[in-house]
Each structure stands twice: as C-alpha cells, then as structure tokens.
N, C-alpha and C positions, 0 to 999 in steps of 0.2 A: 568238798570241803568248805568250810564255814569259817571266816577269820575276822575278826575285828580290829579297828585300830582307831585312836581318837584323834580326831584332826579338825585344825582351824583354832582360832583364839578360844571359843567355847569349848573346846574339846569334846565335839559330839563325836559320837561312835560311827563309824562308817563300815559297812560290811561287805565282804567278798565274798559271794555264796555261788559255788560252779559244780558241775559235774565231775567227779574223779575220772570219768570214762571218757565223756566228749570233750571235756575242758570249756565247756561253754559255761557262761556265768553271767552274773548280774553284779551291779555295785548298789548298795542301799545306803543313800543320805550322804553323798560325797560334800561334806560342809566346807572345805576349804583345802589348801595345798594340794592343788589340782597335780602338780609335777610328782610329788612324793607319792600321791594314789597310784599315778602312772607307772611309776617305777615297780609299785607293789605288785601291780598287774603282770607286768612283763616279768618280774622274778617269781611269780607264779604260773606264768605261762597260761594264763586263761584269756579266753576270747570273749570278752564282754560286750554283751549283744544289748542290754538295757541298763538305764541308769533308772532304778526306782526310789521314789521320794514318800517317805511316811507322812510327810507333811510338807508346808511350805515357808517354814521359818527360817529366816537366813543363816542361821548355824547348821542347817540342813542341806541347803541347796548351793552354797557358794562356789563350787567349783563345777557345777553342771556344764555349764557353756564352755569352757575351756577343756573339759574331758570329753564333751560330745563331739569334739573336733579332733581330739588326740587320739580317741580308741577306733573309729568314731562309734557311737552308739546313741540310742534313742532316749528320749526323757519321757518317762511316765509318772503322773499324778493324779490324784483324784479331782473329778471336776470342781468339787466344792472348794478347793484350794487353788485352783488352775491360776487365779489371777495373781496368786503371790509371786509368781515368776516374772512377772511383767510390772509389778507395782510395788515400789519401793515402800511405801507406806503398810501395806497389807503384809509383806514379808517382815516388817519391823526395821529393814535396815536403815531406814530413813530416821528411826530416833537412837539408831545405837553404832554410828559411825558412818562411813562413806555408803552412800544408795546404791543399792544392787538391784541391777534391773537384766533380767534374760530373756532369751527367745521364750516364744510360747512352748507349753508340750507338745510332743510328738502325739500322745494320746492318753487316755485316759485309764485309771485303774477303777474296778467295780467288785461290790461285795460279793465274794464266793469265787471270783475271776480264779483260775490256776493258770501259772506260767510256768511252763515246762524247759528243763535243760537236761535232756536224755534221761537218765534215771531217776534225776533229782527234779523237784518240783517246787513251788511257792504257792500258797494260797491266799487271798486277799482277804481280810478281814476288815471290814468299816469300824472305826470305834471314834466316832467324833467326839468332841469336847474339849480336847487341847487346842484343836482347831476344827473348823466346820467340816474339813476334809480328812482327818487324820486316820491312818489306817495301819494295820500291823500285817505281817507276813508270817503265816505258819509254813515252815518246812519240817521234814522228818528228821532235821536236827536240832529244832527248837523254834521258839517263837521270836521274830525281829519285831519287839514292842514300839518302837520310836519313842516318843515322849507320851505315850499313853500310860505306862506302867514302868515303875522302877523298882530296885531292891529297896523297900521299906518306903515308898512313896509311890505318888502318882503325879501326872504331869499338871502344872499349873494352869487354871482356866480364866484369869485374869486379863488374858491380852482379847483384843477384839474379835467376836465369834466364838469365844470360848464359853462352856457350860459344863459346870461341876454335874450337873444331874446327868446329861448326856454321858458324858466321860464313865461315871461310875455306872451307868446302865451298862454301857458298851462292856466295860471290864467284867460284869458280873455275867451277861448274857454270852459273850465271845471267848474271854479269855479264861475265866474261872471254872469253866466246863472241861476244860482239858486235863489230861491226867496229873497228877501232883508231880510226877517225875519230869513234867516238860522243861527243858531248860527256857530260861526267858532272857533276851540278849536286848537291853533297854538302849536308847538314843543318847544316854550319858551315864557314865559310873560303870559299877561292876554287873556281873551277870547273876542270876537268883534262879529260882524255880516256882512253878505256880502253887507248888504246895507251901513251901516258905511264905510266899505272899498271903497265900488263904489263910496262915495260920498266924503270920507275924506283922503284917502290915497293918500299920493304925490307921490308914484313910480306908481300908475294907471290911 
C-alpha cells in the first residue's frame, strides 16, 4: 500500500508505504500531527520500522521524535541534512515559529540504497538542490519526490544550501529517465506523472 495525507500547518504530504503481505512499512516525512499519524498507522495495521526523511526542513520533520517513541521506529536522513534535525536555524524553524530541535538521526541514507519491506522496496535517489541532502524514494508504486519535483513546479532553492543548478541536474539525471507512466507523489500538493512533468512543467 502507498497512501499519503497532508499533515501540519504547511500541509506537507506524509506517506505511509508498506507491504500488503508482511504489513512491514515506513513513514516518509511526518511533518506534524504525530497522534493523527499514529492513529493512521494503527488504522492500517502497519508495523512501521523506519521514518524516512526526504530532507530536513521543519515542515517535513515536525513529528519525528514523538513518533519514534509511539511506534517505535528509527529515523533516517541523508548525512548532508543531518544537522537540520538538531539545529533550529538549519531546519528553518527558528524563522517560522517555535524552534524545533530533535534527537539525531539513527542512520543515514545513501544514493542507490534499497530498503526492503517484504515484497516491496524503496530505492534512495539523491537529488540535492532544495537542500544539500534532499532525496527521493523510488518504489514499484511510484516516486516519492519530496520537495524536489511538484506537479507543475520544482522545489525552491533560495534557502541556505539550495542550488537551482544541482536540483535541475538531479531531476534530469535521476527522475526524468524514469518511464512516463511513473506516478509522482510530491511533498506538497497533488500527484502527477513523470511524463506529464516532462512535457508540461515550465521549469523543465
């Protein structure tokens, strides 16, 4: 199963991805409303083993510490964004409301890494640009693109550590090589497909 729900004040999409056979799963980008996410996991009867973060901005990490206790689950992020969990300035919360500081990650994601959940899997694709450690997750059910690629847009690159050149290179080399029919599930907003973005996205 792959299901997404918008969470938190910035409506970041949190995804629950799991094996239909083993019920083993992961949460991707729990940005807020930890108890609501926990009820969702219980409702779907999924054993969440890991919390995977596409990057370290506040709207994608807000519920990590509460959920790692409730589930419990371990938190993984790319090493280039690791400091965002423990530094309110780097995760931008120091500038947008209450300062958010979390425990350090339990482990790090690397390009090409495969995370298996029974018959399901996720492959890590590093796509820096929105942040230094931004990643996407490719699954047999679609691409979880974080804030790298949106329906009709791309991630902003004006935050510290952002790079438009890097983001566009990552999209071209890692994402646009996927089949046109590949569903894309972004960090905000509606889903799309690789083919639609290749042909219609004005930034590409």
